[in-house]
N, C-alpha and C positions, 0 to 999 in steps of 0.2 A: 416526519414525526411519527412515532409509533402510537398506536390507539391502544392506551393501557387498559381500557375497558374490555376491549376484545380478547387481549391476553388474558384477562381475568377470566372470561367465559371460558377459553381454551384450556387454562389449568384447572379450575375447579368447576365442575358440574352445577348447575343450578338446582338447588334443593327445593321441590315443590311439595307442599303438604296439602292434601284434600281433606276436608272435615265435612262429613256428611251423615246423616241419620241412618241411611240404608244403601246397600250396595250389592251389587251382583254376588251371588245368584238370587237375591231376593227379588220376586216377581211381582208382588202385590201392589207396588206403588207405581207400575207401569213405566211410561215413557222415560222419565227422569232417570230412572235406575239403568235403563238400556243405553241412553245417549252417555251418561257420565262414565259407565263402564268402557264404552267404545273409545271416548275421548282419552281416558287414562291408557288405554291400550296403546293408542298411536303417539300420546305424549311420550311414553316410555320408551317408544322405538326410536325416537329422535335423538341425535347426538347431543351430549352436553346436558342431560336431564336425569336428575336423581329423584324419584317419585315415590311417595308414600301416602297411603290413605288411611284415615282413622275413622271408624264406623261403628255401628252396632250390628248385633245379629237380628234385627226386627224383620219380620216379613209379614206385618200386618198391624191393625190398630190395639190388639189385645196382648195381655202379658204372655200368652201361650203362643202367641204367632211368631215364632222364631225359625232362623234358617237351621235345618238339621246338621248334626255334627258331622255326618258323612260328606255333606255338600260344603262345608267349611275346610274339610281336609282335603278337598278334591283339586285345589290350585285353580289354575286357570287366569293367573295373573303375571303374564309374561313381562319379566324385567322390572317389577316393581313389588313393593310390600304392602299388603292389606292387613291392618289390625283390627280384628273384630272384637268388640266389647260386648258383654252379656248386658242386655237390658233388664231392668228391673220391673217397671209397671209402664202401662200405656204403649203408645206406639214406638217411642225411643228415648226413654229416660234411662240413662246409663251411668251408674256411679263410677264405674270402670273407666267410661270415655271420659268423663269430666276430670278423673285424677290423672289420666294420660295427657291431657291437652297441653298442660304448661310446657312439660318436656318436649314434646313433638313440635310444638310452635317454636319454642328456643332452638330447635335443630333446624328449622326450615328458613329459607331465603324469602320465600313469599307463600302466602295462606290463601287457599282457595275455598271459600265457604259455600256450601250448596243446601239450599232450603231457607225457610224464612220463619215460620212459627213452629220450630222445633227445639227441642231441648238443648242441642249443641251449639246452636248459633249465637245466642248472646255471650255465653262463656267463652266461645272461640273469639268473637270480636272483642271482648275485654282483655283476653290474654295477648291477642295480636296487637292491640293498642298499647298495653303495659310493656311489651317487649319490643315495641317500635318496628313490628313488621308490617310490610305492605299487605294489602287485602284485595283480592278478587272475590266479588260475592254474586252468586247465581241464584236469584229468587225463584227461578223456574215457574213464573207466572202467578206465584202467590201473591204478588202486588196488583194483580189485576182484580176488577170487581164485575160483578153481574147482578142482575136484580134480586137473586136470592142468596146473595153473599151473606154468610152468619157472622155473628159476633164482630161486627164493623168497628164499633168503639174500641173494643179490646185489642183488635189488630192495629188500629191506629196508634194506640199507647205504645205497643211492641214495636212499631216502626219507628216512632219517635225515639225510643231507647237505643234501637240499633243505629239510627242515624247520628245520635250523639256520640257514639263509640268509634265513628269513622274518622280518620284523618284526612281531610278533603285534598291533601298533596299526594297521598299514597293509596287511595282507595279507588278501585273501578267497580261499577255495577254492570255485571255482564247480563245483557238480555239477548233471546234469540231471534227476536223479529222487531220491526220497527213498531209494529202494534204493541208489543210488550213494553218497549222503551218509552213509547209516549204516554203510557199510562203508569209506569213505574217511577219515572223521573219527576212525578208531581208527589211522590211520597217520600222518596230517598234523594235528599239534595246535597249531601255532601260527598257523594262518590260520583265520580265521571261515569256517565253511561256509554257503553260500547256495545254495538249489535255484533255478535258472531254467531251465525246460525249453527244448528247441529248438522252433523254429516250423516251419511247413511252408508252401510256396506251393501253395495250391489252384487247379487251372484254373478260370476263371470259367464255362466251359460244357464239358459232356461230351457226346460223340456218345451216340446210342442203341447199347445192348449187346444182344448175343444171349448170354443165359445158358445155360450147359450145352449147347452146340450138338450136335445128335444124341446126346443123353444124355451126352457125354463130360464129365468134370470136369476143368478145365485149373488145375492148381496151379502157383504160381510162387515161386521163391526167387531174391531179389536180394541179393547181398552178397559179401563175401570168401570165397573158399574157404580155411577155417582150421578146425583141430580144434574150436575155441571155439564154432563156429556150429552144431555139431550136426547136420550134413547127413547124416553116416553113420546117425544114428537115423532120420532121415527116410527115407532110402533103404531100411532095414531095416522101416520100417512100410508102405512101399509094397508090398515083397515079399510081407510077411504077408497082404495084401490080394488078391493074385493076381487083380487086376482091370484088364484092359487098357483099359478105359473111363477110368481115371484116369491122366492124363498130367502129367508135371512137367517144367518148364523150369527149368534153373539157369543164372542169368546172374550172372556175376562171375569175377574172377581170383585167382590165388593162386600159390604156389609150384609149379613143374613136378612135384615129387615129391608134392605133397599132391593136385594135380588128377589124377595117375596113380593114386593110392590110391583116390580115389573112382571113377575109371572101372574100376579092378579090382573094387570092390565091385559096381558095376552089371554086370558080366560074371558075377561069381560068382552073384549073386542072380537073373539073368536078365532084368535090366531095360532091355537095350539099345534095345528100341523102346518103353519107357515113359519113359526120361528123355533129356532134350535138353540138352547143355552148349552155351551160345551164346557164353561169353567175357563180357568187361565190356560193359556197355551205359549209355549216357549221353544226355541231352537227348531228342530226338524218338524215339529208339529205346528208351529206357527208359520213356517215356510209352506208347509202343504196347504194351509189355509188361504194364504194369499193366491197360490197357484191354482187352488180349486174354486176360486170366485171370479165372478165377471166385473164386479164393481165392489169396491171398498167404500164405505160410506162413513163420514165423521161429522154427526149432527151437533157438535158441541155449541153450547152457549159462550164459551170463551176458551182459548188456548193460546198459550204462549209460543208454541211452535207447532205442536201436532206432529209428533214423532211418526205416527202410524201413517201418515200421509206419505212422507218421504219413504217409509219402508214398503208401502203398497205400490208406489211409482216405480222403486227400485226393482220390484219383482214383475214389473210389467201390468200391474193391475190398474185400471183407470179408477178414478176418485169423485165422489161426490163429497165436497167439503162446505160447510157451513161458513157464513160470514163471521162467526165467531173465531175462526182460525185465519191465520195470516198467510192464506194460500190464494189469492186471487190470480196469482200467475198461472194456475192449472189451466185456465181458459186460454191465456195467451199462448201457451205451448201446447194446446190441442190435448192435453192430458185428463181431461174431466171437467166438472162443473162447480163453480163456486155460487152458493146460493143461501137465501135465508134459511133458518131451520123451522120456520114455520111449517106445520104438517102439509098444508096445501102446496107450498112451494117444493117441498121435499117430494110431494108426490108428483109433481110436474117434473122434477129434475130426473126422477127414477123413469118416468115415460120418455123423456127426451133421450136419455143415455141409451135406453132399450134400443132406440132405432139408430144409434150411432155406429161407427167402425170401432168396435172395441179393441180389435187387434192394433189398428193403427194408433189409437190413443194410448194403449199400453206401451207400444213401442216408442211414441214420443216421449211418455213419461219417463220412461227407463233411461232413454238417452240423455235427458235433461238431468237426472239425477246423477249419472254417472259422468257428466260433463262439469257440474257446478257444485256437487256436494260431497266431493271426496273427504273422507275423514283425515286423511293425511294433510291436506291443504287447511282444514279447520284447526288441527292441532298445531301446525306451524304458525297460524294466526294467533291463536291462543298463547303459545310460546313467546311470541313477540310482545304481547301485553305484559306477560310476566317481566320479561326482561326490561321493559320500559319502566316499571314501577321499581325494579331493585337497582340501587346504586352499587357501582363496584366496590365501594368500602364495606358494603353490607356482607360481601362474599369472603369467607375465610379462604386464604391461599395457603 
């Protein structure tokens, strides 16, 4: 007997719509932008996929923070269309995006919503429910809590509104780690939780490296400057070491107030010659930072995945990651240290890793990433989720 569902997929490409508040080349929002861009690139390369992204031109929390017109015209989206809508105010409020949602969701066979407390999220869920479209929702860590989480009551009301809009039969909550899944499933109950990790693009070849040149240990932090990231604990750990041969480069952007707060901590702790703030780095500059570091350190209070961990390991750089990240396996694979982000624990971890064989750790981490975190494999798993939600009758032939 012929499988009619298979015939359907062969005849008509699966139309996938991603609705997301920000997209590449926006750099301000960090890891989620990087990972979604990579996922879309690899999804679009799979056979039987027709992919479209609807997003805004945001590149930061203020109205003036937009992607430049030259960047928007530069392309970089192989095999799929990205519709950038101009934002009006705040981080991502765009009237143009809201006006385009209905027609684009009507076009799609499946709708993938990324982000949680963002202006496109509820309108996209409303339109998908009204039009009977299956939904994959990636909260990207937003449903996790930590001690200093803000506006918890308002967030809970938002989550309940989102949960009411989901069709339990045709909704999937996409999480990138079991840690994220355990917390998120407590808040969103009408969507089936599925864990699919992010992938990572590992360079095919790496140049030779000079580890700990002149006895100097070069630490690297890459990510947003945000209280959730635990950077202040890392700075206090460095200050307690009183070791000028340990240097830290902090690469990332954030609000002016928080960046000033971190600079003031450095001043108070006497770290002006120990810590360098570079601002946001992308592309070749980001690669150079990984290759110029002995250890990448991720001291976050909470992370759903921690994209920078995978990126550092893919570049052969050992990692110190906090218990707030879902990376206990770095110790099992001999690629780093998983530790509390308490300043004393971070100090001890830095001292221990300094005595380790960094080259061997870097090699082990890179081999692990290449073996287990291929973006092609991740995209294939995600496509299987989409197809599992879409019934053959939903696809026009």
